[in-house]
N, C-alpha and C positions, 0 to 999 in steps of 0.2 A: 489383237483385232483378226476378224474375219477375212476370208478373202472379198467378199460383199463390201464389208467396211473399206477394205482397201481400194477398192475401185471406186467407192464413193469420193473417199480423199482424194484420188487421182483424180475425178471430175471436179472437185471445187478447186484443185488447185490449177487446173487447167483454165478453169473459168476465171481465176483471178490472174492469170499470166495472160490472158486474151480478154482484158478488161474493155477495150476499145472496140471488139466485136459488138455487133447490132444484136439487142439494143444493149448499149455501152453502160457500165458500170457507173455509178455517181461517185467514183473514188479518184482521188489525184493523179495525174499522168506520169508522175515519177516513182522511184520504188519506195517502200514501206521504210520508215526509220527501224521497225523490229518487228518479229513475228514472236509474240508472247502467247505461251500455253499453260495450262494445267500441268501438274508434274505426272499424271495417270498418263499410263502406256499409248493407249489407245488415241490421246490427245496429242503427245510427243509425235506418234506415227504422223500422224494429221499434218501438223506443224513442220514436220521434214519435208513431206510430200509438198506442202507450199513452198516451202523455202527453196528447194529443188527446181520447181516450175519457173519461178520468178527468177530464179538465177539465170537458169538457161534461155530466158526471156529478156536477160539483161536488166532486169529489176530485183537484183539480189539484195537480201537482208540478213541479220544476224538475228537468230532464233535462240530463244532462252526459256527456260521455265519459269513460273512463278507460284508459288506457294499458295497465294491470296486465292487464284482463281482452281483449287480444287473442288470436287463436287461435293456437293451436302451431303454430309454424314447422316446417313439413315437409320443408323442404331440397328434395334432388333429386326428392322425390315430389310436389311442389307440382304439382297439375293433371293429373297422371297418373291415367289409368283403374285401378280397382285389378286389373284383368287385366295391364296394362301394368308396375305395380308388380309383380306375382307373378313376370312371366317376368323382368324384369330383376333384381330385389332378392329373390329368393324367402329366401336363406338370413337376411338381414337383416329382413325383414317375419315370419317365423318368431319370430325371437329376438325382435322387438319386441313381437310378441303374446304371447310367454310370460314375456320377461323386460324389462318396459316400463321399469324404474329401471335398467337396466344398458346397453340398447340402444335408438338411435331412426335416426330418417333419417339419412343422409347429408348433411351439411352443416346438419341442422336442429337444433331445440333439443332438449335434454335434458328430462326430466323434473324434475330438481335446478332446471335454470334457469326453467323457467316457473314453479314452485313459488316461486322468488326474486323474482317478479314479481308474482304472482296474490295470495301470502299479505299482503304489505304494502297491496295495494289493498282488500282482503278487510276487515283491521283496520281501513283508515280507514272504509271504509262500516259497519262494526259500531261503531266509537267514535261517530259522527255517531248512533248510535240509543243510546247509552249513558245520556242523561239520563231519569230519571225522576221524576214528582214525589214531593216528600218524603213520607217515612213510607210509599210505595208498595214494596211487594216481589212480585216474582213467583213462585208457587206453581210450585216446580221441575218437579211432576209433572203431564204435560197432562193434562185431560178431566174434573177433579172440578168446575172453575168456569165449566162452558159450552164449547162448542166455538170460539167465537171469542176468541182471545188479546188482550190490550190492549197498549198501547202503541205506542211508534214502529216503522216497519218501511221497507224500500227495496225497489223492483225492481231486478232485475240482467237484463239482456240481453246475451248472451254465445255462448259457442260449446261445443259437446258436451267436446272435450278441457279448457277451462279451468273447466267446470262439474264436470268429474271431480274436479280438482284442488281446487275449493271444496269439495265434500262430504268428500273426504279428510281436509282440513285440520279442516272442522267437528267430524269425528268421532273426528278423533286418528288416523288410518289411515296405515298406510306408503303411499308411492308404489307399492310393489309390487303392492297391490291396485288398480291403474288401471282394469283392466278391470271392475268387479264394477258399475257405474254404466251405464244406457243412457239416452240422450235423444233424444225425437224432436223435429223442427224445430217450435217455436213449442208446445212441451208446457211443463206447468206444473209447477214442483216447490216446495214449502212449506216450510222449515224455521225453526223457532220457537228463540230463544236464550233459554234461561231460567236465569239465575242463573250463565251463562257455558256453560251446557251446552247442546248442540243437541238437539233434538227433531224428526226427521220428519214432519211433519205429512200431508204428500200427496207422491207422487211420480209425475213424467213423466204427469201427468193428458192427457188429447188427447179426451175427448169432446167438447170444443168447435169442434174441427176438423172433425167429422162431416159439416158441409156440403161440405167439398170432398175428401170421399173417395171421389171418380169416379174412370174410371180414367185421365182425365190427369194428375190429381194425384198418383195412386200411379205411374204410369210416371217423372213428373219425379223424385218422392222415389227412386224405385229407381236412377234415373241419378244423382242426386246422390250418393246413399249409396255408388255404384260407384267414385265418385271421390275418390281419396286412403286413407290407411290408417287413419281413424278410424272 
């Protein structure tokens, strides 16, 4: 991870550790049950930073890797600049952009294959949150009992493509809708599950990253976004 990446990880960790600071994040008051991350080094480092910040704030949680959250395998496109992918695989790239459930990177993972590992991982995470105190029932409609939800919660640290699959799964949408979501590095999205139904409370919050919105950070972000096809 670069120094800019480490600073972004520190900033998102600090935001989660100060969730009550206005505007308050719509997450439960207590500590998360766990912090679950992709096995890739940059995700593990970010998860560790979040765990340290929450622990210092008295809201510590266990940190564990989850192989199901590994980034989408891009096969022949791995490590290539976007322009090189366009030059060498233009037709395939256009098809991937327009028909992602039918076409993918040569030698890479299909969305069906990714979903086959992401969905069981997500189920394990949700199962760990399923227990509620006896007699407690969540109001299935958000907003009528205060801005802060109650009950167990978890932090997921993963990748753009994986999070697209996570949201499609939670909102029961087909894989063909893959491109409807966008995620910035170290942005925050918050989904509440009420009586088995997902409620999107916030998506891709990035205000906490403002201290890093300088020329160097923007240049690094643009360079990263130009690498690969996601």
